[in-house]
C-alpha positions in Angstrom: 0.0 0.0 0.0 1.3 3.5 -0.8 2.3 5.7 2.0 0.3 8.6 0.7 -3.0 8.4 -1.1 -3.6 10.0 -4.5 -6.2 12.4 -3.0 -3.6 13.6 -0.4 -1.0 14.2 -3.0 -3.4 16.2 -5.1 -4.6 18.2 -2.1 -1.0 19.2 -1.2 0.0 20.0 -4.8 -3.1 22.1 -5.3 -2.5 24.0 -2.1 1.0 24.8 -3.2 0.1 25.7 -6.7 -2.7 28.0 -5.5 0.1 30.3 -4.2 -1.1 30.7 -0.7 1.3 28.4 1.0 5.0 27.7 0.5 6.8 24.3 0.4 8.1 24.7 4.0 4.8 25.7 5.6 3.0 22.9 3.9 5.7 20.5 4.9 5.4 21.5 8.5 1.6 21.3 8.4 1.5 17.8 6.8 4.6 16.4 8.4 6.4 15.6 5.1 9.5 16.9 3.5 9.4 20.0 1.4 11.3 18.2 -1.4 8.4 15.8 -1.7 5.9 18.6 -2.0 8.2 20.2 -4.7 8.2 16.9 -6.7 4.4 16.4 -6.3 3.6 19.9 -7.4 5.9 19.8 -10.4 4.4 16.5 -11.6 0.8 17.6 -10.9 1.3 20.9 -12.7 2.6 19.2 -15.8 0.5 16.0 -16.0 -2.5 16.5 -13.8 -3.9 14.1 -11.3 -3.4 11.0 -13.4 0.3 11.1 -12.6 -0.6 9.8 -9.1 -2.5 6.8 -10.4 -0.9 3.5 -9.5 1.2 2.4 -12.5 2.3 -1.1 -13.1 4.2 -0.4 -16.3 7.6 -1.8 -16.9 9.8 0.5 -18.8 11.9 -1.1 -21.6 15.7 -1.0 -21.4 15.7 1.2 -24.5 13.4 3.8 -22.8 15.5 3.8 -19.7 18.6 4.3 -21.7 16.9 7.1 -23.7 16.0 8.9 -20.4 19.6 8.5 -19.0 21.1 9.8 -22.3 18.8 12.8 -22.4 19.7 13.6 -18.8 23.4 13.4 -19.7 23.2 15.5 -22.9 20.8 18.1 -21.6 22.0 18.1 -18.0 18.5 17.3 -16.6 18.0 16.6 -12.9 16.1 13.5 -11.9 13.0 15.6 -11.3 13.2 17.4 -14.6 13.6 14.0 -16.4 10.6 12.6 -14.4 8.4 15.5 -15.4 9.5 15.4 -19.1 9.0 11.6 -19.4 6.0 11.2 -17.2 7.7 9.1 -14.5 5.9 9.4 -11.2 9.1 8.8 -9.1 12.4 10.6 -9.7 13.9 8.1 -7.3 13.3 5.4 -10.0 15.5 7.3 -12.4 18.2 7.5 -9.8 18.1 3.8 -9.4 18.3 3.3 -13.1 21.4 5.5 -13.2 23.2 3.7 -10.4 22.4 0.3 -11.9 23.6 1.5 -15.3 26.9 2.8 -13.8 27.3 -0.5 -11.9 26.2 -3.1 -14.5 26.0 -1.3 -17.8 23.0 -1.5 -20.2 22.4 -5.2 -19.2 21.4 -4.0 -15.7 18.5 -2.0 -17.2 16.7 -5.2 -18.2 13.7 -5.9 -16.0 14.1 -8.9 -13.8 11.1 -11.1 -12.9 9.5 -10.1 -9.6 8.8 -12.3 -6.7 10.6 -15.2 -5.2 12.7 -17.5 -7.4 11.3 -21.0 -7.7 13.1 -23.7 -5.9 15.2 -25.9 -8.0 13.9 -29.5 -8.1 16.2 -32.3 -8.4 15.1 -35.0 -10.8 15.7 -38.5 -9.6 17.3 -40.8 -12.0 16.1 -44.3 -12.5 18.1 -46.7 -10.2 19.1 -48.6 -13.4 20.6 -45.5 -14.9 22.6 -44.5 -11.8 26.3 -45.4 -11.4 27.4 -47.1 -8.2 28.9 -43.9 -6.9 25.7 -42.0 -7.5 23.7 -44.7 -5.7 26.1 -44.5 -2.7 26.0 -40.7 -2.6 22.2 -40.8 -2.6 22.3 -43.4 0.2 24.7 -41.3 2.3 22.6 -38.2 1.8 19.5 -40.1 3.0 21.3 -41.4 6.1 22.6 -38.0 7.0 19.1 -36.5 6.9 17.8 -39.4 8.9 20.6 -39.0 11.5 19.9 -35.2 11.8 16.2 -35.9 12.3 17.0 -38.5 15.1 19.4 -36.1 16.8 16.7 -33.4 16.8 14.1 -35.9 18.2 16.5 -37.0 20.9 17.1 -33.3 21.9 13.4 -32.6 22.0 12.8 -35.7 24.2 15.6 -34.7 26.6 14.2 -31.2 26.8 10.7 -32.5 27.6 12.1 -34.8 30.3 14.1 -31.9 31.8 10.9 -29.8 31.9 9.0 -32.5 33.6 11.6 -33.2 36.3 12.5 -29.6 36.7 16.2 -30.2 36.2 18.4 -28.6 33.6 20.1 -30.2 30.7 23.9 -30.6 31.2 
């Protein structure tokens, strides 16, 4: 969930753009930074209230590179580039720049979101396995079984100690 609602951002931006209040007085009144009010008011002034709609777009690496190149050639700030290219968060551009400096243009490719799937091991047919593979599998199984038995023994000892009131040594 967003920290600030669309209605709140519009209200703050409109109050500033009306000319009655300054960045700092609004910041003090609403308990937010004056830089944030500056960003919201610039974006709202240029693009209207739709700039604060939740956006789930993924920008292409070519678009990101275009923005970064334009910033470099025209000496645009993050905020100026965000206003020009209709990007609701100047911080996103800053992340693009640092990623580009660190990883190059390959870093600008969107990565899949969410948790990576667990790798599943495919069991081979016992007939297809070599003797060494069979032994490794057997050792792995016995190690897991041994760990489970150790854990069970520790839990039983803990339960017995709790019943008798003595401490484990």
